[in-house]
C-alpha positions in Angstrom: -3.6 -2.7 21.2 -4.3 -4.7 18.0 -8.1 -4.5 18.5 -8.0 -0.7 18.3 -6.5 -0.9 14.9 -9.0 -3.5 13.8 -12.0 -1.6 15.0 -10.8 1.8 13.8 -9.8 0.6 10.3 -13.1 1.6 8.7 -13.1 4.9 10.5 -9.5 5.5 9.3 -10.9 5.1 5.8 -12.9 8.2 6.4 -9.9 10.1 7.7 -7.6 9.0 4.9 -10.0 9.5 2.0 -12.1 12.4 3.3 -9.7 14.4 5.5 -12.2 14.6 8.4 -12.3 13.6 11.6 -28.1 -2.7 16.2 -30.6 -1.6 14.8 -33.1 -4.4 14.9 -32.8 -5.3 11.2 -32.2 -8.8 10.2 -28.6 -9.9 9.4 -27.3 -11.3 6.2 -27.4 -14.9 7.3 -31.1 -15.0 8.2 -33.7 -16.2 5.7 -36.4 -13.7 4.8 -39.5 -14.3 6.9 -42.5 -15.2 4.7 -44.6 -12.3 6.2 -42.1 -9.7 5.0 -42.7 -8.3 1.5 -39.9 -8.6 -1.0 -37.8 -5.5 -1.5 -39.4 -4.8 -5.0 -42.8 -5.0 -3.3 -42.1 -2.2 -0.9 -43.5 0.7 -3.0 -46.8 -1.2 -3.4 -46.7 -1.9 0.3 -46.5 1.8 0.9 -49.7 2.3 -1.2 -51.5 -0.4 0.7 -50.4 1.3 4.0 -51.6 4.6 2.7 -55.2 3.3 2.5 -55.0 1.9 6.1 -54.5 5.3 7.8 -55.5 5.4 11.4 -55.5 8.9 12.9 -53.5 9.6 16.0 -55.7 10.7 18.9 -55.4 12.3 22.3 -55.2 8.8 23.8 -52.1 8.1 21.8 -50.7 11.4 23.0 -51.4 10.5 26.6 -49.5 7.3 26.3 -46.4 8.8 24.9 -46.7 11.7 27.4 -46.6 9.2 30.3 -43.4 7.7 28.9 -41.9 11.2 28.6 -43.0 12.1 32.1 -41.3 9.0 33.5 -38.1 9.8 31.7 -38.3 13.4 33.0 -38.7 12.2 36.6 -35.6 10.1 36.3 -33.5 12.9 34.8 -34.9 15.3 37.4 -33.8 13.0 40.2 -30.4 12.8 38.6 -30.0 16.5 38.4 -31.3 17.0 42.0 -28.5 14.7 43.2 -25.9 16.6 41.1 -26.2 19.9 43.0 -24.7 22.9 41.2 -24.0 20.9 38.1 -27.7 19.8 38.0 -28.8 23.4 38.2 -26.5 24.3 35.3 -28.1 21.6 33.2 -31.6 22.9 34.2 -30.7 26.4 33.0 -29.2 25.1 29.7 -32.2 22.9 29.0 -34.9 25.5 29.9 -36.1 22.9 32.2 -38.6 24.9 34.2 -40.3 26.2 31.0 -40.4 22.6 29.6 -42.0 21.2 32.8 -44.5 24.1 32.8 -45.6 23.1 29.3 -45.7 19.4 30.2 -48.2 20.3 33.0 -50.7 21.6 30.5 -53.2 19.2 29.1 -53.9 19.9 25.4 -52.5 23.3 24.8 -48.8 22.9 25.5 -46.6 25.4 23.6 -44.8 23.0 21.3 -42.3 25.7 20.3 -41.1 26.0 23.9 -40.6 22.2 23.9 -38.8 22.4 20.6 -36.2 24.6 22.4 -35.6 22.0 25.0 -35.4 19.2 22.4 -32.9 21.2 20.3 -30.7 21.6 23.3 -31.0 17.9 24.2 -30.0 17.0 20.6 -26.9 19.2 20.7 -23.5 17.5 21.0 -22.4 18.8 24.4 -20.4 16.3 26.5 -22.7 14.6 29.0 -25.8 14.5 26.8 -25.0 11.0 25.6 -25.8 9.7 29.1 -28.9 7.5 29.1 -31.0 9.7 31.4 -30.6 12.6 28.8 -31.1 10.4 25.7 -34.2 8.8 27.2 -35.8 12.3 27.6 -34.6 13.3 24.1 -36.2 10.3 22.4 -39.5 10.5 24.4 -39.8 14.3 23.8 -39.2 13.8 20.0 -42.0 11.2 19.9 -44.3 13.4 22.0 -43.7 16.4 19.7 -44.4 14.4 16.5 -47.6 12.8 17.8 -48.8 16.2 19.3 -48.4 17.9 16.0 -50.2 15.0 14.2 -53.1 15.2 16.7 -53.4 19.0 16.3 -53.2 19.0 12.5 -56.5 19.1 10.6 -54.6 17.8 7.6 -53.2 14.7 9.4 -54.5 12.2 6.8 -53.4 14.4 3.9 -49.9 14.8 5.3 -49.6 11.0 6.0 -50.7 10.2 2.4 -48.2 12.7 1.0 -45.4 11.1 3.0 -46.4 7.6 1.9 -46.4 8.7 -1.8 -43.0 10.3 -1.3 -41.7 7.2 0.5 -42.9 4.9 -2.3 -41.2 7.0 -4.8 -37.9 7.0 -2.9 -38.0 3.3 -2.3 -38.5 2.7 -6.1 -35.7 5.1 -6.8 -33.4 3.5 -4.2 -34.1 0.1 -5.6 -33.0 1.1 -9.1 -30.1 3.4 -8.2 -29.2 3.5 -4.5 -27.7 6.8 -3.3 -27.0 8.6 0.1 -29.8 11.1 -0.7 -32.5 8.5 -1.2 -31.2 6.5 1.8 -31.6 9.5 4.0 -35.0 10.3 2.6 -36.2 6.8 3.3 -34.6 6.7 6.8 -36.1 10.0 7.8 -39.6 8.9 6.7 -39.2 5.6 8.5 -38.1 7.4 11.7 -41.2 9.6 11.6 -43.5 6.6 11.0 -42.0 4.7 13.9 -42.3 7.7 16.3 -45.9 8.3 15.3 -46.6 4.6 15.2 -48.0 4.4 11.7 -47.6 1.6 9.1 -45.8 -0.8 11.5 -45.7 -3.7 9.0 -44.1 -1.4 6.4 -41.6 -0.1 8.9 -40.6 -3.7 9.8 -40.3 -4.6 6.2 -38.0 -1.7 5.4 -35.8 -2.4 8.4 -35.7 -6.0 7.4 -34.2 -5.1 4.0 -32.2 -2.0 4.7 -30.9 -2.2 8.2 -28.3 -4.9 7.9 -24.7 -5.0 9.1 -22.5 -2.6 7.1 -19.0 -3.4 8.3 -17.2 -6.7 8.4 -13.6 -7.2 9.5 -11.7 -10.5 9.5 -8.2 -11.0 11.1 -6.5 -14.3 10.5 -5.2 -16.5 13.3 -1.7 -16.0 11.9 -1.9 -12.2 12.4 -3.4 -12.6 15.9 -0.7 -15.1 16.8 2.1 -12.9 15.5 1.4 -10.3 18.2 0.9 -12.7 21.1 2.9 -15.9 20.3 6.6 -16.4 20.6 9.5 -17.9 22.5 10.0 -17.5 26.3 13.5 -17.6 27.9 13.8 -16.2 31.4 15.8 -16.8 34.6 14.3 -16.0 38.0 15.1 -16.7 41.6 13.1 -19.6 43.2 11.9 -19.9 46.8 9.7 -22.7 48.1 8.8 -24.6 51.2 8.1 -28.3 51.0 7.7 -30.8 53.8 9.5 -28.6 56.3 12.3 -27.8 53.9 13.0 -24.2 52.8 14.3 -24.2 49.3 16.3 -21.4 47.5 17.5 -21.6 43.9 17.6 -20.3 40.4 15.0 -21.3 37.8 15.6 -21.1 34.0 12.4 -21.3 32.0 12.3 -21.9 28.2 9.3 -22.6 26.1 6.8 -21.3 23.5 3.6 -19.3 23.6 1.0 -20.1 21.0 -2.5 -18.9 20.3 -5.7 -20.8 19.6 -9.0 -19.3 18.5 -12.0 -20.9 20.0 -15.1 -20.9 17.8 -17.9 -18.7 19.3 -20.5 -16.8 17.3 -21.2 -14.2 20.0 -17.9 -13.1 21.4 -14.2 -13.5 20.4 -12.5 -16.2 22.4 -8.7 -16.5 22.3 -6.7 -19.1 24.3 -3.0 -18.2 24.9 -1.1 -21.4 25.5 2.3 -21.8 27.1 4.3 -25.0 26.9 7.6 -24.8 28.8 10.4 -26.4 30.7 11.9 -25.0 33.9 15.2 -26.2 35.1 16.4 -25.3 38.6 19.4 -25.6 40.7 18.4 -25.6 44.4 19.6 -25.7 48.0 17.1 -26.9 50.6 17.6 -26.2 54.3 16.1 -28.6 56.8 18.0 -28.5 60.1 20.5 -29.8 60.6 21.2 -30.7 56.9 21.5 -28.9 53.5 20.1 -30.7 50.5 21.5 -29.9 47.0 19.3 -30.8 44.1 18.3 -30.1 40.5 14.7 -30.0 39.3 13.0 -30.2 35.9 9.3 -29.0 35.7 7.3 -29.4 32.6 4.3 -27.0 32.4 1.3 -26.6 30.1 -0.7 -23.5 30.7 -3.8 -22.0 29.1 -5.2 -18.5 29.6 -8.5 -17.5 28.0 -9.3 -14.0 26.8 -12.8 -12.8 25.8 -13.3 -9.8 23.5 -16.7 -8.2 23.4 -18.2 -4.9 22.4 -17.9 -3.4 25.8 -14.6 -4.7 27.2 -11.9 -7.4 27.2 -12.1 -10.0 30.0 -9.8 -12.9 31.0 -10.4 -16.2 32.7 -8.0 -17.4 35.4 -5.0 -19.3 34.0 -5.0 -23.1 34.2 -1.7 -25.0 34.4 -0.7 -28.6 34.6 2.8 -29.2 35.9 5.0 -32.2 36.5 8.3 -32.0 38.5 11.1 -34.4 38.7 14.2 -33.9 41.0 17.6 -35.3 41.3 19.4 -35.1 44.6 23.1 -34.1 44.2 24.1 -34.3 47.8 23.2 -33.9 51.5 25.5 -32.1 53.9 25.0 -32.0 57.7 25.7 -28.7 59.3 27.2 -30.5 62.3 29.3 -32.9 60.2 27.7 -36.1 61.4 27.5 -38.9 58.8 24.7 -40.6 60.8 22.6 -37.5 60.3 23.3 -37.5 56.6 22.4 -41.2 56.2 19.1 -40.6 58.0 18.4 -37.6 55.8 19.1 -39.6 52.7 16.7 -42.3 53.9 14.0 -39.7 54.6 14.5 -38.0 51.2 14.1 -41.2 49.3 11.0 -42.0 51.3 9.4 -38.6 50.7 10.7 -37.9 47.2 7.4 -38.7 45.4 5.4 -36.6 47.8 7.8 -33.8 47.5 7.7 -33.8 43.7 3.9 -33.8 43.8 3.9 -30.8 46.1 6.5 -29.1 44.0 4.3 -29.6 40.9 1.3 -28.1 42.7 3.4 -25.1 43.8 4.8 -24.7 40.3 1.2 -24.6 38.9 0.3 -21.9 41.5 3.3 -19.9 40.6 2.8 -20.1 36.9 -0.9 -19.3 37.2 -0.2 -16.3 39.5 2.5 -14.9 37.2 0.3 -15.3 34.0 -2.7 -13.8 35.7 -0.7 -10.9 37.1 0.8 -10.1 33.7 -2.6 -10.5 32.0 -4.4 -8.3 34.5 -2.1 -5.4 33.6 -2.4 -6.1 29.9 -6.2 -6.3 30.0 -6.5 -3.2 32.1 -4.4 -1.2 29.7 -6.2 -2.6 26.7 -9.6 -1.8 28.2 -8.5 1.7 29.1 -7.3 2.3 25.5 -10.5 0.8 24.0 -12.8 2.9 26.2 -10.8 6.1 26.0 -9.8 6.0 22.4 -12.8 4.3 20.8 -15.9 3.6 22.7 -16.3 6.7 24.9 -15.4 9.2 22.1 -17.8 7.6 19.7 -20.6 7.4 22.3 -20.1 11.1 23.0 -20.5 11.9 19.4 -23.3 9.4 18.9 -21.2 7.5 16.5 -20.9 4.2 18.3 -22.4 1.3 16.2 -25.9 0.2 17.0 -24.5 -3.3 16.8 -20.9 -4.4 17.4 -20.1 -8.1 17.6 -16.9 -9.9 17.9 -16.7 -13.6 17.1 -14.2 -16.3 16.4 -13.8 -19.3 14.1 -10.9 -21.7 14.1 -8.9 -19.5 11.7 -10.0 -15.9 12.3 -11.4 -13.2 14.5 -14.4 -11.5 13.0 -15.9 -8.1 13.7 -19.4 -7.3 12.5 -20.9 -3.8 13.0 -24.1 -2.0 12.1 -24.0 1.8 11.9 -27.5 3.2 11.5 -30.4 4.5 13.5 -34.1 5.4 13.2 -33.3 7.9 10.4 -30.4 6.3 8.6 -30.4 3.2 6.5 -27.6 0.6 6.6 -26.7 -2.1 4.1 -29.4 -3.9 2.1 -27.6 -7.2 1.5 -24.5 -9.3 2.1 -21.1 -7.9 1.1 -19.1 -9.2 -1.9 -16.7 -12.0 -1.0 -13.0 -11.4 -0.2 -10.1 -13.3 -1.6 -9.7 -16.6 0.2 -6.9 -17.0 2.7 -6.4 -13.3 3.3 -4.8 -12.2 6.6 -6.8 -9.1 7.0 -10.1 -8.2 5.2 -12.5 -5.3 5.5 -15.8 -5.0 3.8 -17.5 -1.6 4.4 -20.7 -0.4 3.0 -21.0 3.3 2.0 -23.8 3.7 4.6 -21.3 3.0 7.4 -19.2 6.0 6.3 -22.1 8.2 5.5 -23.9 7.5 8.8 -20.7 8.0 10.8 -20.3 11.4 9.1 -23.9 12.4 9.6 -23.8 11.4 13.3 -20.5 13.1 14.0 -20.4 16.1 11.7 -24.0 17.3 10.9 -24.0 21.1 11.6 -20.7 20.9 13.4 -18.1 23.6 13.1 -14.6 22.1 13.1 -11.5 24.1 13.5 -8.1 23.0 12.3 -6.5 22.7 15.8 -9.3 20.4 17.0 -9.1 18.4 13.8 -5.4 17.8 13.9 -5.4 17.1 17.7 -8.1 14.5 17.3 -6.5 12.7 14.4 -3.1 12.7 16.1 -4.6 11.3 19.3 -6.3 8.5 17.4 -3.8 7.7 14.7 -0.4 9.2 15.6 1.6 11.5 13.4 -0.4 13.0 10.5 0.4 12.5 6.9 1.8 15.5 5.2 -1.4 16.3 3.3 -3.3 16.8 6.6 -0.6 18.9 8.3 -1.2 22.7 8.9 0.2 24.9 6.2 3.1 27.0 7.4 2.6 30.8 7.4 -1.1 30.5 6.7 -4.1 31.2 9.0 -5.8 28.1 10.4 -8.9 27.0 8.6 -12.3 25.9 9.8 -15.4 24.3 8.3 -19.1 24.5 9.3 -20.5 21.3 7.9 -24.0 21.1 6.3 -26.8 19.7 8.4 -27.7 17.1 5.7 -25.1 14.9 4.1 -22.0 16.7 5.6 -19.9 14.1 3.9 -21.1 11.4 1.6 -19.3 8.6 -0.3 -20.6 6.3 -3.0 -18.9 3.0 -3.9 -19.9 2.1 -7.4 -18.6 1.0 -10.9 -15.1 0.2 -9.7 -14.5 3.5 -8.0 -15.8 6.0 -5.4 -17.1 9.5 -5.3 -16.6 11.7 -2.2 -18.6 14.9 -1.5 -18.0 17.3 1.4 -20.7 19.8 2.0 -20.2 23.0 4.1 -22.4 25.9 5.1 -19.3 28.1 5.7 -15.5 28.1 5.6 -13.1 30.0 7.8 -9.6 31.2 7.1 -8.4 32.8 10.3 -11.1 35.3 11.3 -12.5 35.6 7.8 -15.7 33.9 6.8 -16.3 32.5 3.4 -19.5 31.2 1.8 -20.3 27.5 1.8 -19.2 25.2 -1.0 -19.5 21.6 -1.9 -16.3 19.7 -2.8 -16.5 16.5 -4.9 -13.8 14.2 -6.0 -14.4 11.1 -8.1 -11.9 8.2 -8.4 -11.5 5.0 -10.4 -9.6 2.1 -8.9 -6.8 0.6 -11.1 -4.5 -2.3 -10.6 -1.0 -2.6 -12.0 2.1 -4.8 -11.3 3.0 -2.3 -8.5 -0.4 -2.7 -6.8 -3.5 -0.6 -6.6 -4.2 3.0 -7.0 -7.2 5.3 -7.3 -7.0 7.7 -10.2 -9.0 10.9 -10.0 -11.5 11.5 -12.8 -11.0 15.1 -13.9 -10.7 18.1 -11.6 -12.3 18.7 -8.3 -15.9 19.9 -8.6 -16.3 22.9 -6.2 -19.6 24.7 -6.4 -22.0 26.4 -4.0 -24.9 24.3 -2.7 -27.7 24.0 -5.3 -25.4 25.2 -8.1 -25.9 23.4 -11.4 -22.8 23.4 -13.7 -23.6 24.3 -17.3 -26.9 26.0 -16.3 -25.6 29.4 -17.3 -25.2 30.7 -13.8 -21.8 32.1 -12.8 -20.0 32.2 -9.5 -19.6 35.6 -7.8 -16.2 37.1 -7.2 -16.4 36.1 -3.6 -17.3 32.5 -4.4 -14.5 32.3 -7.0 -12.0 33.4 -4.3 -13.1 30.6 -1.8 -13.2 28.1 -4.7 -9.6 28.8 -5.6 -8.6 28.5 -1.9 -10.4 25.2 -1.6 -9.0 23.9 -4.8 -5.5 24.4 -3.5 -6.2 23.0 0.0 -8.2 19.9 -1.0 -6.0 19.3 -4.0 -3.3 18.2 -1.6 -5.7 15.7 -0.1 -7.7 14.5 -3.2 -4.6 14.2 -5.3 -4.6 13.0 -8.9 -3.6 9.5 -7.7 -4.0 7.9 -4.4 -1.4 5.1 -4.3 -1.7 2.2 -1.8 1.2 1.2 0.4 1.9 -1.9 2.4 0.2 -1.9 5.8 2.1 -2.4 9.0 0.1 -3.1 12.2 0.8 -1.2 15.4 2.5 -2.3 18.6 3.5 -5.9 19.0 1.5 -6.8 15.9 4.2 -5.2 13.8 5.9 -8.6 14.2 3.3 -9.8 11.6 5.4 -7.9 9.1 4.1 -5.9 6.2 0.7 -6.7 4.7 0.3 -6.3 1.0 -3.1 -5.2 -0.5 -4.3 -8.0 -2.7 -7.9 -6.9 -3.3 -9.5 -3.5 -3.7 -13.0 -3.3 -5.2 -15.7 -0.7 -5.0 -19.1 -1.8 -6.4 -22.8 -1.8 -5.5 -22.3 0.3 -2.4 -19.4 -1.8 -0.9 -15.7 -1.3 -0.6 -13.8 -4.5 -0.2 -10.1 -4.6 0.9 -8.0 -7.7 1.6 -4.3 -8.0 2.6 -1.9 -10.9 2.8 1.3 -11.0 4.8 4.4 -10.4 2.8 6.8 -13.4 3.3 9.7 -12.2 5.4 12.2 -13.9 3.1 11.1 -11.8 0.2 11.1 -8.6 2.3 14.7 -9.3 3.4 15.8 -10.0 -0.2 14.1 -6.8 -1.4 15.8 -4.8 1.4 19.2 -6.3 0.6 18.8 -5.6 -3.1 17.8 -2.0 -2.3 20.8 -1.5 -0.1 23.1 -2.9 -2.7 21.7 -0.6 -5.4 22.2 2.3 -3.1 
């Protein structure tokens, strides 16, 4: 399941560092369209759009209402077909009250519709299904346009938003931050829903909604988990020209891997070149034929890896068989019969070898396809159950996820962002050439994942540890429950529950909570911040914490003269002890070992670790096995 490790590598960064659980923007490779303003012109474009205000009208409301009603009808039909479950959903969503309000022309109670929207926007399992999400999106747009139409200050509110957006764009251009990114994204989401300033919205998406995760895995690493020698012995049964053949086949050969260049999907060819030697006895009344055969086979099986599943093409094999007859024996002991049999064998030998080659191709193809079908089924099950479905349920699955191949690597490109969350604004820094594994992740990927999955969520320790164990296996000691202590819980903030900044050769992590729990006790919310600088030494890389953890209530300004209450000081001490085990003074990197069969790739040594301009760049190279063995031998000797 190598692909699981690849795709979850960036998410594991969140877990390891933070201790928590496409949009239509242009990509890095595309040239900027001439009609799109430059990024430094966006504040001025806001001011231009401010003067081009067009009020939303009842006609606009009727259009979006028609879209909402169509989505409501589809969901209504789905719930009708679901019987009791559908009735439960209706009760939860306040469905009858919503439909009553939708039946009114211009005086619908928007607060009643807000109730249904809030419940549609909750994170209950099932609400990620398209029929619910379509209603949620359409209802949000209806509510926003309805409030704009009803407001006598519609133009004033629009102009104020454009002023604020221009200010945030200018600020973000000089000093990008999660706060300014969220402010811009929220404003763009509102403009898009209300259908204002479309040229400006397109320009902002062009500059700030670019892919924010890049993963590269070399062909050597891919091949390490799939390639290797083959040596197996199996019984052989065949039927050729009226002769029933039984024997033993010994196959030896080598499996290799080729990556097929494709910009839209990852294409991997698994190639088998082998030789099968068999010792056989053929029965064709009234004689037995003793023979040896040699079959050369060349097989190719193509695998396709996309964002939704892994697929496989049927195997294709070319085989060539040659045989040597060791003897013919008549069951009745007649030499005349044996001479006639020899004559017939010599006459039909070429045809028999051709048929044997065809049968060998069929057998090899069938065996490869059968084994691949099981492998693909298990891989898809793991991918769907461990990655795709959980992220979809939490609305954390990337807007864009693309696999591709070049001759020397598999590449994964992802965009994590939505209507209200910006992504990257440019191409990532380059990685060291000839690396075997490389990850380039923008801070927006981590921040958007955290916002999508944790905003307003209350997370208990048991759920947290179960989720991490299920995804990544045994937990590191820092994340394990404390013996003899009540379990903890966190109610994350609605805005910026977790944010990370990659800048100036380091990173800063902030966790924001509305409330903490220790057993049944509730404690006030605190923000926890840790800042690190990345250092390199002869032993590798490490992140060194800059000072103590900063633990303060939301809105608290250190040095302002304000003091923490006794209750706040208690929870601050508790958090300092707990998070101090996670955000230690030094975070030291270790060699990476890939899971499953890909452990045959050996250890991967981190050769690049950089954090600048919003990007974290990591690259690994395989540790030569000879050096690993020498190091191990030396270690054993010293012990």
